[in-house]
N, C-alpha and C positions, 0 to 999 in steps of 0.2 A: 574450151568451147563445149562442144555440142552435147545434146541430150544424152543422159545416162553416164556421162563422164564422171559426175559426182558419185554416182552409185558404184561405178567401176573402181574408183579410188577407194571407196569405203570397203568394197569387197576385198581388195588387196590388203588394206590395213587391218581388217577384221580377221583375216586368215593368213598369217605370215607364211604358212606352209604353201600357200598358193602363189606366193610372190618369189621374185628372185632378188634376195637381199632387200626386200621391200621397195624395189625400184622397177620401173618399166623396162622391158627388154630394149637393149640398144639395137640399132640396125644390124650390127655384126652378129649379135647373139641370136636374133631372129633368123638371119640367113643361115647361121650354123645349125640351128635346130631344124630348119627346113631341109638342109642337106642331109642331116642325120636321118630324118624321117624318110626321105627318098631312098636312102640305103637300107632302111629297116622295114621295108614293105616287101611282101611276097609277090609272086607273079601276078596275082589277081589285084594287087594294090592294097591289100589288107595289112595293117600294122602288125608286126610280129611282137612276140612277148618280150618286154623289157622288165627291169626291176620296178617294183612299185614306186620307189623314190624317183626313178628316171621318168616314168610316166607322169608323175605329179610335177616334176620340174618342167618338162616340156609343155604340159598343159598351162602352167603358170606363165610361161613365156608367151604363148599364144593368147592367153586371156588378157595380158597386159596391153596388147595391141588390138584387142577386140576381134581376134580371129577365132570366133566362138566355135565354129564347126571343127576346126583343127584341135582346139582344146578339148572338145567333147570326145573326139576320137581317142585321145589318150585316156581320159577318165573312163570311158566305156570299155576300152581294152583292159585297163587295170581291173575293173569289176568282173569282166568275163574270165580273166585268168587267175585272179586272186579273190574269189568271193568271200573268203574268211579274213581277209586282211583288215586290220583296224582302220585303214584309210578309206575303206569303202564308203562310210557315211560322208566323209569329206568330199570324196569324188562325186557322190550323188548330189550333194549340195552345190558343188561347182557346176554340174550339168544343169540343175534347175535354175540356178542364178544366171547362167549363160543364156538360157532361153528368156529369162526375165529381162535381162539387159538388152537382148535382141528383140524385145517386144513380142515374143512368141509365147504369150501368157498361158494359153491352154496347155501347151506341152510342159511348161515349167510347173504349172499347177499339178499335173499328174505326178511329176517327179517328187514335188514337195509332199504330196499326200503319201507316196510310197515311203518316203523318209520318216514321216510322222508315224506311219503304221509299223514299220520294221525297226526303227531306231528312236522311238519316241522318248526314251530316257536319256539320250545323249544331247550334248550341246547342239549338234547339227540337227537333231530332231526338233528341238525347241526353235531353232532358227527357221526350219522348214515350216513349222506351224505359222510363224509370223509371216513368212513369205507367201504361204498359201493364201492368207488373208489379203496381202498386198496384191497378189495376182487377181483374186476375185474383184478387188476394188478397181483394178485397171480393165477388167472385163465388163465393168458396169453392173456387177452383181453386188450392189451395195449392202443390202440386208444380210446376205450370206457372209460378206466380208466383215461386217460389224460383229456378227455372231462368232466368226473365227477369232477375231481379236479378243472378244470376251472369253472365248474358250481358253486362250493363252492366259488371260488373267486368272481364270479359275483353276487351270491345271498347274500353272507355274507361278505361284504367288511371289516367289523370290527369283524368278527368271531374269536373265540378263536384260530383257526388253520390257520388264513389267511396267516401267513408267511410260514408255512410248506406247505400249499396248493400250493403256487407259486413255491416253490422249487420242490415239487413233480410233478408238470406239466412238469418242465424241464427234470427231470430224466425219467419220464414215456414216454415222447415224444422220448427221446433217445432210450428207449427200443422198441418203435414202429418204430425205424429206420427212424426218422424224425428229423435229426440234425439241419436242417435250421429252422424248427418251434421251436425247443428247444432254439435256439439262440435268436429268437424273444422274447421268454419268459424270457430269461436272461436279455435282455434290459428292458422289462416291469418291471421285479422284481427290477432291479437296480434303475429304475426311482421311483418306488413306495416306496422303502425303502432306498433311498439315504443316505449315511453316517452312516448306521447301520450295525450290524453284519449280518443281512439278505442280504444286498448288498454284503458283503464279501463272504457269502456262495454262492450267485449266481455267483460271479466271479470264485469261486472254481469249481462250476459246469461247467462253461465254460472251465476252464483249463482241467478238466477231459475229456470233450467232444473233445477238440482239440487233446489231446493225443490219444484218441481212434480212431480219424479220421485221424491220421498222419499229422496233420496240425501244423508242428513244429514251424515255425516262430510265429504264433498266440499263441501257447502254451508258448513259451519263453516270449513273450510280456506280456501276462496276468499274468504269474508267477512273472515277475518283478513288475507289478502293485500291486499284492497281497503282495509281500514282503515289500512294503512301508506302508502297513496297520497294524493296531493293531490286535492282536489275543486274544480276550477275550474268556471267557468260552462259550459264545454263538456261537462262530465260530466253524464250523464243520471240521476244519483242523488245522494244526500247521505250524509253520514257517519251521521246518525241513522237513515236508511232501512236502510242496510247493517247497522248495529248491531242494529236491530229484527229483521231477517231472520236474523241470527246467533242471537239469543236465541230466536226462534221455532224455529229448527232444533234448538237444544239441548233445548228443551222437547219437541219432537216425538220426539227421540231418547231421551227418558226421563231426561235428565240435569237433574232439576228444580232442584237447588241451583245448578248452573252457570247454568241458564236464569235463575233469580231474580237472580243477580249480574249477568248480562248485561243483563237488562231494567232493573235498577237503574242501570246505567251509561248508559242512554239518558236524557239530561237532559230534564226536563219543564218546560214554561212555557206561558203563555197562548196562544202561537202555535206550539207544537210539536205537530204532529199525531201523529208517532210517539212523542213523549214521553207523550201522552195514552193511546195504545194500550198502551204499555209499563206505564203506571200501572194500567190495567185488568187486564193479565195478572199484574202483581205482586199485585193484590188477590186474584186467583184462586189464586195459588201460595203466598201468605204463610203462612197458618195462624196460630194464636194467638201463636206465639213471635215472629213478624215483623210482626204486624198494626200495631204502633206505628210501624214504619219507613214503611209504606205510608201510614198516616194522616197522618204528618208531611209526607210528600211532597205529598199531595193538599191539605193545609191551606195549604201555601205558595202553590200555584197559585190556590186559592180566594181567598186574601187579595188577590192581585194582581187577580183578576177583580172582586172587590167594590170595589176602589179605582178601577177604570176603567169602572164600570158606566154612567156617563153616555155613553160612546162606543157603547153598545149599546141604542139606544132601541127602542121597539115602537110606531111610528106605524101608522096605518091598521088599528087593532086589530080593529074590528068586521068590516071587509071581509075581513081575513085569517082571522079565526075562522069566518066564514060559509063561505068557500071551503074551508077546511081541514076543517071538520066535515062538509060535504056529501060530501067525498071521502076521509074517514078519513085525513087527513094530519096530521102534527105541525106546528102553526102556527109553532113555533120554528124548524123547518127552513126554512119559507118566509121567515121573517125573516133567517135566515143567508144564504139565496140573495140576497135583495134587498140586503142590506148589501154583498155581494160584487159584485153586478151593477151597482148604480146608486148605492150609498150613500144610498138613500131619496130620490133626486132624480127626480121624475116626468118631467122634461124631458130626461133623459139620452138620448143617441144615440151609438152606437158608430160607428167608421169603416166597419163593414160594414152599416150601416143598421138595426141592432137598436135598439129604442126602448122607453122607459118604465122603470118600476120593475124589471121582470123581463126587460128587454132582449129583447123578442120581435121576431123577424123577421116580415115580412109573410106569408111562405109558411107559417110555423108558426102564426101567428094565424088564417089562413084555414082551416087544417087542424083546429085544436082549438077555434076560436071557437064553432062550432055546438053542441058539447057543453057549452059554458059559457053557452049562451043568446044568443050573438052570431052571427046567421046572415049578416050582411053587415057586415064591418068595413072601415073606412077607415084609412089610415095614421095620420091625426091622432088616432084614438081610442086608439091604443096608448100615448099619453101620459096617458090618464086612469087614475088609480090603481086604481079598482075593475075596470076592463076588464083591465088588465095582471095584476092579482092573480087574477081568476077564470079567465082564459084560461091564465095560467101554471100555476095549480093544476090545471087540466084536463090539461095536458101532464104535470105531475108525477104525477098519478094514473095516467096511462098508463105512465109509466116505472116507477112502483112495482109495477105488475102484471107488467111484463116482468122486473123484477129484485127480487123480494121478499126481505126478510130483511136487507138491507144498504143503508145510505144512500149509501155511496160510489159504487156503480154508477149510482145515480140522478143524483147530482151530476155524475159523469163524462159521462153521457149528455146532460145539459143543456148541457154545454159542447162535448163532442166527438162526439156522435152515438151512438145506441143500437146501430147495427150494429158500430161499433168496440168498444163496451163488451162486446157479446156475444162477440167474438173474444178480448178480453183476459180475460174471465172463464173462457172455455174453456181458455185457455192456462195460467191460474193453477192449474186443477184442484182448487181448494179455495175455501171461502167465507170465509176469514179476511180481514178488511178491509185489513190491512196488506199481505198477500201480493197481493191484488187491486190495490191502489193502486200497488204496485211495478211491476206489469205494464202500467200505463197508458202507451200508446205516444206520446202527445203531451206534450212537456214543459210546455206551457202548461196543458193539461188536468190533468196531475198536480198542478201548483201550485194550480190552481183547486180541485180536490177537497180538498186539504189546508187551504186557506184557508176554504172553506165549512164543513168539518167542525170546524175550530177555532172558527169563529163559532158553530156549533151547540152546541158544548160550553159556551160562555159563556152562550148563551141558555137552555140547560137549567139552568144554575146560577142564573141571575137570575130566570127566569120560570116560572110554573106552566103547565100545558097550556091554561088559559084566558087566558094572557098577563097574569096578575096578577103584580105584582112581589113576589118572596119577601121 
């Protein structure tokens, strides 16, 4: 689940020394570390000096369960006691990223700047420059953020994040409302990475820009170019996504017949999100003369859904109905989320410490628990189905109020954080669900949205609003 879990897993994977065997801490490991910390504090409660390796180990355990303050305590103690230790840059980066993950962006920005200044020649210094740009972005300082990403490009032409730095300049300039400058960086990126997946991603950035700016001929043209390219795993879009955006552009340009043909060319299936969106647009464009074509397309998918209905159960019916009704939510959307989050396993736990049916993290549970009637939650309670459902529904209600009218931003927020979703929505400049989803900036979150919405489509077909089987 919840916001920043993707980033937390990336942090652990990117820095194995910050992980415990590259796995999140078990409940017993966490308890043991907390007992050790209690024994290793002086009378004033201050951590005593341990070996650098032990400080890093304990920080990693806390980081894995989002106990950021406790992790920082160890990193800061290491720095204070071993200022010349080679792990100091790594500890500083951990501190900065813990603030970043906790959304305390100004504090993280200060640490990142310190790292760039004092250890600019190290890998951690390069990472800090990248994360200082990301912090500025999340603080709404878009022009400064774009300048920082550009600084990374200029200072570290062979840096670990040189490809994403180019792409981030493009999108951040768009958020600064500088589309012309963004297009210049599209050209620069295409030249620097000609023939690679990065060039394809730059072309996709241009497509999204043209759509947002109502530049329909250019959008159709770049979409046609994209559809001639290969779509490897490193490409941040798919053939069906590009085909949908082409059809959408034709429709917006008033070319209804061409749009109908383009939407029809987007294949539909039970797990095709853009195929479903295309089918909805086809129904709106068809008219009496083409209604049969649309009906046959929908009937084929519905037949497949009916044949796999056993894979879409509706357990915990009453708890879901109670939570949904109290908050004016569609219970079938909750089912779609649970299926994606935990496959209905109450004991599920993610590598980042999210727990239960709706994969709640402890910080999210403490934030939204009181509104759901849970004023003091323990970690073990997140495995209880009713607790997970009611607290998760409380969070979904909050997200629904932030992003009314579309399910996709709610699903994206549940996985990638509402602050990111607000930026992606603003960048899209329109409320079409397919256009918004194309703007989702985390590859995992985009895939998550499409899977949840595909689940939701099936649940809508199979169940009524009171979760009775049709």
